[in-house]
N, C-alpha and C positions, 0 to 999 in steps of 0.2 A: 881526321880520318872519318869522313862522313859517309855512312852506309857502305863502307868497304872493309871494315875490320875483319869480318868473317871470311873475306876472300884472301887474306894475307896468310901465306903458308908459314913464313918465318917471323912471327909476331915480335919476339924479343929483338931480333936484328933490325926489323923495320922501325920499331919504336926507338931503338938506339940511333939509327940514321936520322929519323925525324927530329929527335932531341938535339942531335949534333947541329942541325940546320936552324934551330930556333935562335932568335935574338935573346939577349939577356932579359930575363923576366918574361920570356915568351910563354905561350900556352900551347899544349898539345891537347886537342879535343877529339875524343872518340865518341861518335854519336850516330844516330840514325834519324832522318827527318820525321819519321813516324813514331819514334820512341821505342823503348824496350818492350812495352806491352804488345805493340804491333808485331815486332820481330818474334816474340814468343808465340803469339797467335798464328803467325805464318808458319812457324816450325810445327805447330800442332796440326795445321790444316793441309800439309803437303808431305808427300813421300820424298821430296827433294831434300838434300842436305842444306839446312839453313842454320848457321851458327849464331848463337845469341850474342848480345853485347857482353863485354867482359864483366865478370863479377868483381866485387871489391877486392877479394883475395887475389885474383889474377892481376888486377891493376897494381896492387901493392907489390906483388912478386916481380912484375916486369918493370914498372915505372919508378918506384921508390929508389931502387938501386941506381937509377939514372939521375938522381937528384931532383926528381919532380915531386911536387906535392899533389896528392890525389884528392879530388873532390868529386863526389857522386851527386849529380843533380837529378832529381826525379821530376821536377817541374820544368819542362822544356822552355817555358816562357821566361825563366829566370836566367837563362844562359845569355 
């Protein structure tokens, strides 16, 4: 879900559907090509609604019940 997470209205349902389509041991990546800091700066610089990338708590709430392990990467180069 690259640069689109904030545009998804039904996030739990969308994540459930994406997880259903993963291969065994597959990965679901929620990201933005410019990173969290860029998205947060964009939110501060505009009157438009810009939703941030999910927090650890949001990931745990939505993804862990789907059987996914949650890893938060802060260094984009490590992905």
